[in-house]
N, C-alpha and C positions, 0 to 999 in steps of 0.2 A: 491299772494293773500292769506289773513289770512285764517286759518281753519274755516270751517263753523260753528263750535260749539263756536269758539271764537267770530265770527261775530254775532251769536245769543246772546251770553252773552252781547256783547257790546250794542246791540239794547235794551236789557232788562235794562241794567244799565243806559243807556241814558233816557229811559222812567221814571225810577225812578227819575232821577235827574230833569226831566221836570215836574214831579208831584210835587216835592218839591220846584222847582223853581217858577212855576206858583202859586202854593198854598201859599208860604211865601211872594212872592213880589207883588202879584196882588189880588188873590182871598180873602185872609185874610182882606184885607183893608176894605172892605165893612161891615165886622163883627165888626171890631175894631174902625171904624170911630166915631160912636157915643160917645164912651168913650173918644176918642182923642179930639173931639170938645168939650165936657163937661170940660175936664181938662184945655184946653187952653182958655176956655170962648169964644168958636167960634161957628158959625152956621155950621150944617153939609154941607150945601152948599158950604161954604167957604172952608172946608176941601177937599171935592171932587173937587173944583175948583183948590186947589193946586195940587191934583193928576193929573187932566188934563194937567195943566201947566208943570207938570214933565214929562207926557206922550209925550207932544209936544216937549220938549227938548230932550228926547230919540229918537224921530223920526228924529231930525236933526243929531244925533250922529250915527244912524244906518248904513249909507253907510260907514263911517270910520271904524266902527266896522267889517263890511264886508271885507273891504280891508285888515284890519290886519289878519283876519282869512285866507285870501288867502296868505299873506305874511309870517306870523309867524306860521300858523297852527291853526286850529279851537281848537284842544286839549289844546293847550298852552293858548289861550285866554279864554277858558272855565275854566281852572284851576285858572288863575288870577281873572276871574269873580266870582268864588266862594268865593275867599278871599274877593273881593269887596263887594259882595252880603252881606256876613256875617258882614263885617264891617259897611255897611250902615244900616242894621237892627239893629246892636248894637247902632249906633249913634242915630237912631230913638228912641230906648228904653231909652236912657240917655239924650235925648234933654230937656234942662231946659226951653226953651221958644219956641214961634211961629216961629221965624226966623231960629233957629237952626234945628227945626223939618222940616220945609220946604226944607231946604238945605239938610237934610239927606234923605228926600223923593225924591228930585232930584237925589241924589246919588244912591238910590235904582233903579231908572228907567234907569239910565246910565248904572248901573251894569248888568241889565236884558238885555241889548244888547249883552252882552258877554255870557250868559248862557242860554237863551231860544231858541225857535224854529229855528231862523235863524242860530245861531252858531251850534246848534245840526245837522241840515240838512247838512251843510258843513263838519262837523265831519264824518257823515255818508259816504260822498263821498270820503274824504281823507283818510279813514282807508282802502280803497279798496274793498268795498261791490260791487259784481258783478252786482246786480240789486238795485241800490239806490233807484229808484222810489218806488219799492215795500217795501223796508226797511223804507222809509219815512212814507208810509201808516201804517206800523206796529207801528212805534213811535208814531204817531198821535193818533192811536187807544189806546195806553197804556196811554199817557199823557192826553187823554180825560176824565180820572177819577179825574183829579186834583181839579175840583170844587166839584165833588161829595164827595171826600175825605176831602177836606180841609175847606169846609164850616162848616160841623157839627164838625169836629176836632177843629177848631178855636173857634167855640161856646162853646164847651165842655171845652176847656182849659181856655177860658175867664171867664167861671162861676166860675173856682177855682183861677185863676191868674189875675193880672191886665195886661193891654194891653202891658205895658213896659216889663213884665216878659214873655208875649207871644213872643214879638218880640226877646227878648234874647234867648229863646228856639229855635225859627226859625233860629236865627243866628248860633247856635250850630248845627243845622241840615245841614246847608249849609257847615260848616266846617267839620263836622264828617262824612257825607255821600257823598255829592257832590264832595267835594275837592279831596278825594282819587280816586273816579270814573273818574273824569276829568283828573287827573294826569295819571292814567292808559290809558286812551284814547289817551293822548299826546304821551306816549311812543309807543303805538300801531300804531299810524298814522306816527310816525318817522320811525318806523321798516319797513314800507310798503310804504314809500313815493316813492320810484322807481317805484314799481308796479302800484301805483295809477297813477303817471305821464305818465306811458305807456298807460293808458286807456283813455286819455283824448281827443283823436281823435273822428272823427264822428262815430257814431254807424252805424252798417250795414244797419239799416232800413232808415237812413237819406238819402234824395235825395239831389240834387245840392243845394249848399248854395245860400241864397239871396245876393243880391248886398248890399252895405254899406247903401244905402238910405232906402231899404226896411227893412233892419236889424234895423236901428234907429226907423223906423216906428213902427215895431213890438214891440221893446223894450218900446217906449213911450205909445203904446196901452195897453201893459201889465201893466204898472204903472198906467194908468188910469183905467183899469178894477179892480186892486186891491185897488185903492183909493176909488172907488165907493162902493165896497164891505166892506171895512172898515168903511165908513160913515154909511151905512145902518145897518151893523150889531151893531156897537156901539150905534147908535141912538135908534134902537129897544130894545136892551138888557138891557140898563140902565132904559128904560122907560116901560119895557113890562107889569108889573103888573099894575101900575096906567093907562096905556094906555087902556088895556083891560077892566078895571074897567070903564074908561070914555066912552067907547063905548057900555056899557050897560050891561056888563057881571058880574059886581059887584064883590063880593068875590070869585066867581067862576074863575076869572082871575088868581088868585094865584094858584089854582088847575091846571088849564090849562097850566100854565107856567112850571110846573115840567116835562112836557113831552118833553122839549127842550133838556135837557141833554142826555135822552136815544135816542133821535132822531139823536143826533150828532154822538154818538157811533155806532148806527145802520148804518149810512151812510158809516162810515169808514170800518165797518166790511163787508158790502155788497161789498164795492169796493176792499177791500183786497181778498174776495173769488172770485168775478166774474169780476173784472175790470182790470185784469192783462193785457190784450191786448188793452185796450181802449186808444187812443191818449189822451195826457193830455190837448191838446186844446180843444178836445171835452168834456173832464171832466170839464174844466173850464166854457165852455158854459153851461153845465148841472147845475153846481153849481150856476151860476149866475141866470139861469132861474128859479131854484127852490126857491131862495130868492124873486124873483119878483113874482112868482106864489103864494107863501105864503102870501105876502102882498095884492095881489088881492083877495085871498080867504077871507081874514079877512075884507076887505072893502065891498066885495059883499055879505057877509053872515051875517054880524054883526047885531043884537045881539044873532044870532042862536049858541047855544053852540057847536054842532058838527063842525060848520064852524071855530070856534076858534081853536078847536082841530086840524083841517086840517092845519090851519095856522101855529101853533106851530110845527106840524110834518114836513110840507115842509120846514119851515124856519130853523128847527133843521138839516134836511137832507143837505140843502145847505150850512149851517154854517160848518158842518163837513166836507164836500168836499173842502170847502174854505180853510181850514187849510192844507189839502193835497196838493192842487193845488199851494199853495204859495210856496211850495218847490220843486214841481215836474215839474212845467211848465217851469221855467227858465232853469232848467236842460235839458229838452226836447228840448227847442228851441236853446239854446245857448251851451249846452255841459258843461264839467267840468272846463274848463280853465276860470279863473275870476269868477267862480260860486259865491264865497263869496261876492265879490263887488256887482253883480247884485242882490243877494238876500238882501243885505243890503238896496239898493235903493227900492226894493219891499217892504221890512218892513217899510222903511220910509214912503212910499206912503200910506201904510195902517195906520200907527200910526198917521200921520199928520191929515188925515181926521177924525180918530177916536177920536182925542183929544178934537175937538170941536163939533162934531155931536151931543152929548146929549144937549148941550147948543142951537144948532141950531134948533133941533126939539122942544125943550121947548119954544123957542122964537116963532117959526111958530105956535105953538098950542095956545100960549097966543094972538097972533095977528089974528088967524082965528080958523076955526073948526079943530077938531082932524081929521076928515075925509079928508079935503083938505090938511092937513100937510102930511097924509100918502099917498096921491096921488102923492105929490112932491116926497116922497121916492120911489114910484113905478117908477117914471120917472128916478130918479138917478139909481136905480137898473137896469132898462131896458137899460140904456146908458152902464152898464157893460156888459150885454149880447152883445150889438153891438160891443163893444171893442173886446171882445174875439172871436166873430164870424169873425170880420175882421182879427185877427190873424190867424184863422183857414184857411181863404182864402189865406193869404200870405204863410202859411206853405205848403198848397197844391201845390202852384206854385213853391216853392223854397227849400222845405225840411228844414234842419237845417239852422239857420240864422248865416250868417257869420258876427258877430258883435264883435268887441273887446271892452271890458269894459275898460273905462277910469276913469277920475276924476269925469265926470258928464255925464248925458244923452246928454247934448248939445255938449260935447267935443268929445264924443266918436262916431265916424262915419267912 
């Protein structure tokens, strides 16, 4: 096992690459989109539609990226991903027309499968961290500042530079900072591969494994739970400010929305300090329940301003925990063996529903009332709670799930 000081440095270094990765490949887009749309003579809706299509394509590629992380090592694919991300950002910056820009945007989202949370979680496991679930929590706490840092940073840069120059600068960040860190992690995981492989057996607290039928059921329930959370989070976060305004909060909706980021960080900090012994199945239920409770609070109290604050606070807490559970639940249920592949499928489930959720909510709000549309989201969020509760019941009966990951959920049983 690596020295503890080395492991701490690895987590902080990964946190830096996650901040840069999410900041340059995702959060910066909303700031630069108006200028991009203007230069290419497109509507902003069309530009965001191109982003959604790219996210959808990325969701299809995520399981493959997960399998590669298992086979070749997360450090190696993150190193290649840093180069790919920098190249994709540079291609966006020099795109002469609409088609080339969309292709470069697609390349950005494909590259993100190699460098963001899913790959980073696998890297934590592969470098031999003794308590990977706690380290995943630490990583999400650090990376939670990506939007807080990159929204104002991108705005400040764009005030002095064109969007193309900003993307070139971001490409340099991925090459100059992320690439050396990921290359170091690749060497670290290689040096400790033997020790890591010896830790892949069941943990002491695991009970008797489930049979293959229950294992497949738990895996599919997990994918369903993540898919519902991805749908609800994406739909609300894209529409949060106009949504609160439409419910009668007016310009106060923007002020209320600023509580979301701090709530996410608070939930991760609380879990890091006090949730060490909490089973991740229980944490998954809590996260999904907080999302559901937040939506209910908004619907039942609108347009009462304190109720809106309660909504954003609960929703932010649920979102923060969801990021943690996305990495820790597959590890608790199925162990280290094949972790990357399962994480790839979990990421694909979230990204798939996230890619079309904003359009689905906009369509519902155009066809019916905002309140009715939100009640549909409450039902979707509640179905996630049910899925995770079902997993908790399976876990109580059988301990760790004996489920070998193959090419697809249907094939693996």
